[in-house]
C-alpha positions in Angstrom: -32.3 17.0 -39.2 -30.0 18.6 -41.7 -26.5 17.1 -42.6 -23.9 19.3 -40.5 -21.7 21.6 -43.0 -18.6 23.5 -42.5 -17.5 24.9 -39.8 -19.8 23.4 -37.9 -19.3 19.9 -39.4 -15.2 20.1 -39.5 -15.6 21.0 -35.6 -18.0 18.1 -34.9 -16.0 15.5 -36.8 -13.1 16.8 -35.4 -14.0 15.9 -31.9 -15.2 12.6 -32.9 -12.1 11.8 -34.2 -10.0 13.5 -31.6 -12.2 11.9 -29.0 -11.2 8.4 -30.2 -7.7 9.1 -30.5 -7.4 10.1 -27.1 -9.5 7.3 -25.9 -6.8 4.9 -27.8 -3.6 6.6 -26.2 -5.2 6.6 -22.7 -6.3 3.0 -22.6 -3.4 0.6 -21.6 -2.7 -2.5 -23.7 -4.1 -5.7 -21.9 -1.7 -8.8 -22.3 -3.4 -11.5 -20.0 -6.6 -12.7 -19.7 -7.1 -11.1 -16.2 -6.8 -7.8 -17.8 -8.7 -8.3 -20.9 -11.5 -10.3 -19.3 -11.5 -9.1 -15.6 -10.3 -5.5 -15.6 -7.2 -6.4 -13.4 -4.0 -4.1 -13.6 -0.6 -5.4 -15.1 0.3 -6.5 -11.3 -3.0 -8.4 -11.5 -4.8 -6.1 -8.7 -8.5 -5.9 -9.5 -10.2 -2.5 -9.9 -10.4 0.2 -7.4 -13.9 0.9 -5.9 -13.9 4.6 -6.9 -12.7 3.2 -10.6 -15.7 0.7 -10.2 -18.5 3.1 -9.1 -17.4 5.5 -12.2 -17.5 2.6 -14.6 -20.8 1.3 -13.2 -22.3 4.7 -13.3 -21.1 5.9 -17.1 -21.2 2.6 -18.6 -24.9 2.1 -17.9 -25.9 6.0 -18.9 -26.6 4.6 -22.7 -26.8 7.4 -25.6 -29.9 5.8 -26.4 -31.0 6.3 -22.9 -30.1 9.7 -22.3 -32.1 10.1 -25.7 -35.0 8.3 -24.6 -35.1 10.1 -21.1 -35.3 13.5 -23.1 -37.9 12.1 -25.6 -40.1 11.1 -22.4 -39.5 14.3 -20.6 -41.0 16.1 -23.7 -43.8 13.7 -24.5 -44.8 13.7 -20.4 -43.1 16.3 -18.6 -41.1 15.3 -15.5 -42.9 12.1 -15.1 -41.5 11.1 -18.2 -38.1 11.6 -17.1 -38.7 9.9 -13.5 -40.0 7.0 -15.6 -37.0 6.5 -17.4 -34.7 7.3 -14.5 -36.3 4.2 -12.3 -34.8 1.7 -14.8 -31.3 3.0 -12.8 -32.7 1.2 -9.7 -31.8 -1.7 -11.5 -28.4 -1.2 -10.5 -28.6 -1.2 -6.6 -30.9 -4.1 -7.3 -28.4 -6.3 -9.3 -25.7 -5.4 -6.6 -27.7 -6.5 -3.5 -29.0 -10.1 -5.4 -25.2 -10.6 -6.8 -23.7 -9.8 -3.4 -26.2 -12.6 -2.0 -24.8 -15.2 -4.8 -21.5 -14.3 -4.0 -21.4 -14.4 -0.4 -24.0 -16.9 0.6 -23.5 -19.2 -3.0 -19.6 -18.5 -3.8 -20.7 -17.3 -7.4 -18.1 -16.4 -9.3 -20.2 -15.2 -12.4 -23.7 -15.8 -13.4 -23.0 -18.3 -16.0 -21.2 -20.7 -13.7 -23.9 -20.1 -11.0 -26.5 -21.1 -13.6 -24.7 -24.1 -14.5 -24.1 -25.4 -11.2 -27.9 -24.7 -10.1 -29.8 -25.4 -13.1 -27.9 -26.7 -15.6 -25.9 -26.0 -18.9 -29.2 -25.8 -21.0 -30.4 -23.2 -18.6 -27.2 -21.4 -18.7 -27.1 -21.6 -22.4 -30.7 -20.0 -22.9 -29.4 -17.1 -20.7 -26.1 -16.5 -22.7 -28.7 -16.4 -25.8 -30.4 -13.6 -24.0 -27.1 -11.9 -23.2 -25.8 -12.1 -26.8 -29.1 -10.3 -28.2 -29.0 -7.7 -25.6 -25.2 -7.0 -26.6 -26.4 -7.1 -30.1 -29.0 -4.2 -29.3 -26.5 -2.4 -27.4 -24.2 -1.7 -30.5 -26.8 -0.4 -33.1 -29.0 1.7 -30.6 -26.1 3.5 -29.3 -24.2 4.1 -32.5 -27.6 5.7 -33.8 -27.7 8.1 -31.5 -24.2 9.6 -32.3 -25.2 9.4 -36.1 -28.2 11.6 -35.4 -26.1 14.6 -34.6 -24.3 14.6 -37.8 -27.2 14.0 -40.2 -30.7 13.0 -40.7 -31.3 9.1 -39.9 -30.4 7.0 -43.2 -28.4 9.8 -44.7 -24.7 9.4 -45.6 -23.3 11.7 -42.8 -25.5 9.6 -40.4 -24.5 6.5 -41.4 -20.7 7.6 -41.8 -20.5 9.2 -38.3 -21.9 5.9 -36.6 -19.5 3.5 -38.5 -16.5 5.9 -37.5 -17.8 6.0 -34.2 -17.9 2.4 -34.2 -14.5 2.0 -35.3 -12.8 4.5 -33.0 -14.5 2.7 -30.0 -13.2 -0.8 -31.5 -9.8 0.2 -32.2 -9.4 0.8 -28.2 -11.6 -2.1 -27.1 -9.6 -4.2 -29.0 -6.5 -3.0 -27.5 -7.5 -2.9 -23.9 -10.6 -5.2 -23.2 -12.3 -4.7 -19.8 -9.1 -3.0 -18.4 -9.2 -0.5 -21.0 -13.2 0.0 -20.8 -12.5 0.9 -17.0 -9.6 2.9 -17.4 -11.2 5.2 -19.8 -14.7 5.3 -18.4 -13.3 7.4 -15.6 -12.5 9.9 -18.4 -15.6 9.5 -20.1 -17.6 10.1 -16.7 -15.9 13.4 -16.4 -16.6 14.7 -20.2 -20.3 13.6 -19.4 -20.7 15.2 -16.4 -18.8 18.3 -17.7 -21.0 18.8 -20.6 -24.4 17.6 -19.2 -23.6 21.2 -16.7 -23.1 23.0 -19.7 -26.3 21.6 -21.5 -28.3 22.3 -18.3 -26.9 25.7 -18.0 -28.7 26.6 -21.6 -31.7 25.2 -20.3 -32.2 25.7 -16.6 -32.3 29.8 -16.7 -35.4 29.6 -19.3 -37.8 28.4 -17.3 -36.3 27.6 -14.0 -36.1 24.3 -12.0 -39.2 24.5 -10.2 -41.1 25.0 -13.3 -39.2 22.3 -15.2 -39.8 19.9 -12.2 -43.5 20.5 -11.9 -44.5 20.0 -15.6 -46.6 16.8 -16.2 -49.4 15.0 -14.4 -48.9 11.6 -12.2 -51.6 9.7 -14.0 -51.6 6.3 -15.8 -52.4 8.0 -19.0 -49.5 10.8 -18.8 -46.3 8.6 -18.4 -47.0 6.7 -14.9 -47.8 3.6 -16.4 -44.1 3.5 -17.9 -42.9 4.6 -14.8 -44.6 1.4 -13.2 -43.3 -0.7 -16.2 -39.9 0.4 -15.4 -40.1 -0.3 -11.6 -41.4 -3.8 -12.4 -38.3 -4.5 -14.9 -36.0 -3.5 -12.2 -35.9 -6.9 -10.8 -35.2 -8.7 -13.8 -33.5 -6.4 -16.8 -30.2 -5.9 -14.9 -29.4 -9.7 -15.2 -29.1 -10.1 -18.5 -27.0 -7.2 -19.0 -23.4 -8.2 -18.7 -22.0 -4.8 -18.9 -23.5 -4.6 -15.6 -23.0 -8.0 -14.1 -19.6 -8.4 -15.3 -18.3 -5.8 -13.0 -20.3 -7.4 -10.1 -17.6 -10.0 -9.7 -14.5 -7.7 -10.2 -13.9 -6.4 -6.9 -14.1 -7.5 -3.2 -18.0 -8.1 -2.4 -18.4 -5.0 -0.1 -16.8 -3.0 -2.5 -18.8 -3.8 -5.2 -22.1 -3.4 -3.4 -20.8 0.2 -2.3 -20.1 1.0 -5.8 -23.4 -0.5 -7.2 -25.7 1.4 -4.3 -23.8 5.0 -5.3 -23.6 4.4 -9.3 -27.5 3.8 -8.9 -28.2 6.8 -7.5 -25.6 8.8 -9.8 -27.4 7.2 -12.8 -30.8 7.8 -11.6 -29.9 11.7 -10.8 -27.9 12.2 -14.1 -30.8 10.3 -16.4 -33.6 12.6 -14.4 -31.4 15.8 -15.1 -30.8 15.3 -18.7 -34.9 14.4 -19.1 -35.3 18.2 -18.3 -34.0 19.1 -22.0 -37.1 17.2 -23.1 -39.5 18.9 -20.6 -38.0 22.3 -21.5 -38.6 21.2 -25.2 -42.3 20.6 -24.1 -42.6 23.9 -22.5 -41.3 25.4 -25.3 -43.9 23.6 -27.6 -41.0 22.4 -29.9 -42.1 19.9 -32.6 -42.2 16.3 -31.5 -39.2 14.3 -32.9 -37.2 11.0 -32.2 -34.5 12.9 -31.2 -35.6 15.5 -28.8 -32.0 16.5 -27.2 -30.6 17.3 -30.8 -34.2 19.5 -31.8 -33.6 21.5 -28.6 -29.7 21.9 -28.9 -29.9 23.1 -32.1 -32.4 26.1 -31.6 -29.8 27.1 -28.7 -27.2 27.4 -31.3 -23.8 25.8 -32.3 -22.5 25.7 -28.7 -25.3 24.1 -27.1 -25.4 21.5 -29.9 -22.1 20.8 -29.7 -22.1 20.0 -25.7 -25.2 17.9 -26.5 -23.2 15.9 -29.0 -20.3 15.4 -26.7 -22.7 14.4 -23.8 -23.8 11.7 -26.3 -20.3 10.2 -27.7 -19.1 10.2 -24.2 -21.9 8.2 -23.0 -22.0 6.2 -26.4 -18.4 5.3 -26.1 -18.7 4.2 -22.4 -21.4 2.0 -23.3 -20.1 0.7 -26.6 -16.9 -0.3 -25.2 -18.0 -2.3 -22.5 -20.4 -4.0 -24.8 -17.4 -5.2 -26.6 -15.7 -6.2 -23.5 -18.6 -8.0 -22.2 -19.1 -10.0 -25.7 -15.5 -10.8 -25.7 -15.8 -12.4 -22.1 -19.1 -14.0 -23.3 -18.0 -15.8 -26.2 -14.1 -16.3 -25.1 -14.5 -17.1 -21.3 -18.4 -18.1 -20.6 -19.3 -20.3 -23.6 -17.0 -22.7 -23.6 -18.1 -23.6 -20.0 -21.3 -24.8 -21.5 -19.7 -27.7 -23.7 -17.4 -28.9 -20.8 -14.5 -27.5 -22.8 -11.3 -26.4 -21.5 -11.1 -23.1 -20.9 -8.4 -21.6 -23.6 -5.0 -20.3 -23.1 -4.8 -16.6 -22.3 -3.5 -16.0 -25.9 -6.2 -17.9 -27.6 -9.0 -16.3 -25.6 -7.7 -13.0 -26.3 -7.9 -13.8 -29.9 -11.4 -15.4 -29.9 -12.6 -12.1 -27.8 -11.2 -10.0 -30.5 -12.8 -11.9 -33.2 -16.2 -11.6 -31.5 -15.6 -7.9 -31.3 -15.1 -7.2 -34.9 -18.1 -9.3 -36.0 -20.7 -7.6 -33.5 -19.3 -4.5 -34.8 -20.2 -5.0 -38.2 -23.4 -7.0 -37.9 -24.5 -5.2 -35.0 -24.7 -2.0 -36.6 -27.2 -3.3 -39.4 -30.3 -1.9 -37.7 -29.0 1.4 -37.5 -28.6 1.4 -41.2 -32.1 0.0 -41.4 -33.6 2.3 -38.8 -35.0 0.8 -35.9 -36.8 2.4 -32.8 -34.0 2.9 -30.0 -37.0 2.6 -27.1 -37.4 -0.7 -28.3 -34.2 -1.9 -27.5 -34.9 -1.6 -23.7 -38.7 -2.2 -23.4 -39.1 -5.2 -25.4 -35.9 -7.1 -24.1 -37.0 -6.1 -20.7 -40.4 -7.5 -20.9 -38.9 -10.9 -22.7 -36.4 -11.6 -19.8 -39.0 -11.2 -16.9 -38.7 -14.6 -16.1 -35.2 -13.7 -14.5 -36.8 -12.4 -11.6 -37.8 -15.4 -9.5 -34.5 -17.3 -10.8 -31.8 -14.6 -9.1 -34.5 -13.1 -6.3 -35.6 -16.2 -5.0 -31.9 -17.9 -5.2 -31.5 -19.9 -1.8 -34.7 -18.8 -0.7 -36.6 -21.7 -1.9 -35.0 -25.1 -3.4 -34.3 -25.3 -6.9 -34.9 -27.8 -10.0 -33.7 -27.2 -13.6 -37.2 -27.1 -14.9 -37.9 -24.1 -12.4 -35.5 -21.8 -14.5 -36.8 -23.1 -18.2 -40.7 -22.6 -17.0 -40.0 -19.2 -15.8 -37.5 -18.2 -18.7 -39.6 -19.6 -21.6 -42.5 -18.0 -20.0 -41.5 -14.4 -19.9 -39.9 -15.1 -23.4 -43.0 -16.2 -24.7 -44.9 -13.2 -22.9 -42.2 -10.9 -24.6 -42.6 -12.3 -28.1 -46.4 -12.1 -27.9 -46.4 -8.5 -26.9 -44.1 -7.5 -29.5 -46.3 -9.3 -32.1 -49.4 -7.6 -30.9 -50.9 -10.7 -29.6 -51.7 -9.8 -26.1 -55.2 -9.6 -25.5 -56.3 -5.8 -24.8 -58.1 -7.1 -21.5 -54.4 -7.2 -19.9 -54.0 -3.4 -20.4 -53.9 -1.6 -17.1 -55.2 2.2 -17.5 -55.6 4.0 -21.2 -52.2 5.3 -21.8 -49.5 4.4 -24.6 -47.9 1.8 -22.1 -51.2 0.1 -20.7 -50.9 -3.2 -22.3 -47.0 -3.2 -21.6 -47.6 -2.6 -18.0 -50.1 -5.5 -17.8 -47.7 -7.7 -19.8 -44.9 -6.9 -17.2 -47.4 -7.3 -14.0 -49.6 -10.3 -14.8 -46.3 -11.8 -16.9 -44.3 -11.5 -13.5 -46.8 -13.4 -11.4 -47.3 -16.0 -14.2 -43.3 -16.2 -14.4 -43.0 -16.6 -10.2 -45.6 -19.1 -10.4 -44.3 -21.1 -13.3 -40.7 -21.1 -11.4 -42.3 -22.6 -8.2 -44.6 -25.0 -9.9 -41.8 -28.0 -10.1 -41.1 -27.1 -6.3 -44.5 -27.3 -5.4 -45.4 -30.9 -7.5 -42.2 -32.3 -6.0 -43.5 -31.4 -2.5 -46.8 -32.9 -3.1 -45.2 -36.1 -4.5 -43.1 -36.0 -1.4 -46.1 -35.8 0.9 -48.0 -38.3 -0.9 -45.0 -40.6 -0.6 -44.8 -40.1 3.1 -48.4 -40.7 3.6 -48.4 -44.0 1.7 -45.6 -45.3 3.6 
């Protein structure tokens, strides 16, 4: 994509700067740890159900995901859009599982839960996965925004991504998680408004019926990725503190309702935006790594601006949530791993702010180097498949530290082997692009579950033998 020029360039840069300024002015200044890390207001009251619903909804509408949904719609039709939208069923899954952890096991967070149940080494591995996840969220979202200002790698591309990062960092430093939740409400409204405008440009051309019927329900036509997404919903959400941190901010029932509603809204929003890609497929537009931008350019400045606004609002909501989750992880959760005293409020806020700044810098290095944004989802989702039995079977079976390590490390190993191309072709299911990924996730989930249960099985066998000997 060519670099935008005046007057379009001035309009787009103006929107980006104005958006950052407005968010900074709206974001409240968080002065306490309760506000900065737990989203409470100045009076110490927790987030309302409506605010939590909007926050979960928009903070999980990643700019990279909106782009991926459209790209998959262009490649596979509506099946591609459905495949990516299925990931949003992760939200209700997380809500139901964490509801159980809170009501039956008294969990106050996933890290404290893992420390109590599986030990600090398990929580350390889990925290490492979280930090990698948050690292990926930085570059994969800033890269999408940069793509609306210039070609990947160009000066305009990098400059826009960095300016966007600085704008979000400024109000994230000011408000922490409380600021993220407050600004999420505005960003959700901006997203829905401009999504409606984008669809207004798309729907009249072919009509909803034609768009929703394009594509084939076959493993080689996107169904394999849909099944991958369905399998990953039982593990993927638990390594994302952008989502899981919000599951501990309000009363259990309020949280559960918010997660159920937000999951449905997210599914519908992602599927709706994938129609942009289906439109590109029907129009036989050239394939690209940023289908929404290509479609919008062909529809004129207004459509391109609306699409860019969708991306900026969704990327900002994810990035500020990433920064606030990072601050909590570094300043609040990691000290628990070493039996250190939790820092005072002022020290914790300072550590959290430093962590945000460091990740804002190093997190953009892959964006500058150039990386496929879809990998931020599929690879990380495969590597954490071992978390499924850890959380889904909590309280249903006995537990042992070895269970966590065997399950988690099995998933991590399989994810690394898949990324390296070392998984045998015999594991492939079907003949589509994601056949091997599907096989790795299906067989891997079975392996991880078996690995999780192995220590319990061996312990039960030893107990039976001991009783028999007695």
